[in-house]
C-alpha positions in Angstrom: 0.0 0.0 -0.1 2.9 2.5 0.9 4.1 2.1 -2.2 1.1 3.0 -4.3 0.8 5.8 -2.4 4.4 7.0 -3.3 3.9 6.1 -6.8 1.3 7.8 -7.0 2.3 10.6 -5.5 5.0 10.7 -8.2 3.3 10.5 -10.7 1.1 13.6 -9.8 3.7 15.9 -8.4 6.1 15.1 -11.6 2.7 15.9 -14.2 1.6 18.9 -12.1 5.7 19.8 -12.3 5.3 19.4 -16.2 2.9 20.9 -17.0 3.7 24.0 -15.3 7.2 24.1 -17.3 5.3 23.7 -20.4 3.0 26.5 -19.5 6.4 28.6 -19.1 7.7 27.1 -22.6 4.8 28.2 -24.3 4.9 31.4 -23.0 8.9 31.7 -23.5 8.4 30.7 -27.3 5.1 32.0 -28.7 4.7 30.5 -32.1 7.0 27.6 -34.1 8.0 24.2 -33.8 9.4 24.6 -30.3 6.0 26.1 -29.4 4.2 23.2 -30.8 6.3 20.7 -28.8 5.4 21.8 -25.9 1.5 23.0 -26.3 0.8 19.8 -28.3 -1.4 17.5 -25.6 -2.7 14.0 -25.8 -6.0 13.6 -24.3 -6.7 10.3 -23.4 -9.8 9.2 -21.0 -13.5 9.4 -20.5 -15.2 12.4 -21.2 -17.6 13.8 -18.8 -20.9 12.4 -19.2 -23.9 13.3 -17.4 -26.9 11.4 -16.4 -30.1 13.5 -15.7 -32.7 11.4 -13.2 -34.6 14.1 -12.6 -34.1 14.5 -8.5 -30.3 14.9 -9.0 -27.5 15.3 -12.3 -24.5 12.9 -12.0 -21.5 13.6 -14.0 -18.8 10.9 -14.7 -15.8 11.1 -16.5 -11.4 11.2 -16.0 -9.4 13.2 -18.9 -6.2 12.9 -18.6 -4.2 15.7 -20.8 -0.6 14.3 -21.3 1.9 16.8 -23.1 5.6 16.4 -23.6 6.9 18.4 -20.5 4.4 16.4 -18.3 5.8 13.0 -19.0 9.1 14.2 -18.7 8.3 15.8 -15.5 7.0 12.3 -14.1 10.6 11.3 -15.4 12.6 13.6 -13.3 10.3 13.2 -10.4 10.6 9.6 -10.6 14.5 9.5 -11.1 14.8 11.9 -8.0 12.7 9.9 -5.8 15.0 7.2 -6.5 18.1 8.8 -6.1 16.8 10.2 -2.6 15.2 7.3 -1.4 17.8 4.9 -2.1 
């Protein structure tokens, strides 16, 4: 259980770090191939779907947005964790 928790925290922290860096790089490079590399996202998951039951509305969905820097952030976070823990 402890390793699953650590893995989840590493992936989330790395993805957030990478997304932040991607947004910053998109601002620094407003147009061109570098901007395309950092700004292109791959959407994977289930888009939100709503079920109206009259009494209540239920919304289900989970969408992951990956880009180059979010994947790099996950890798950097995993390597940092491995170096610091071992």
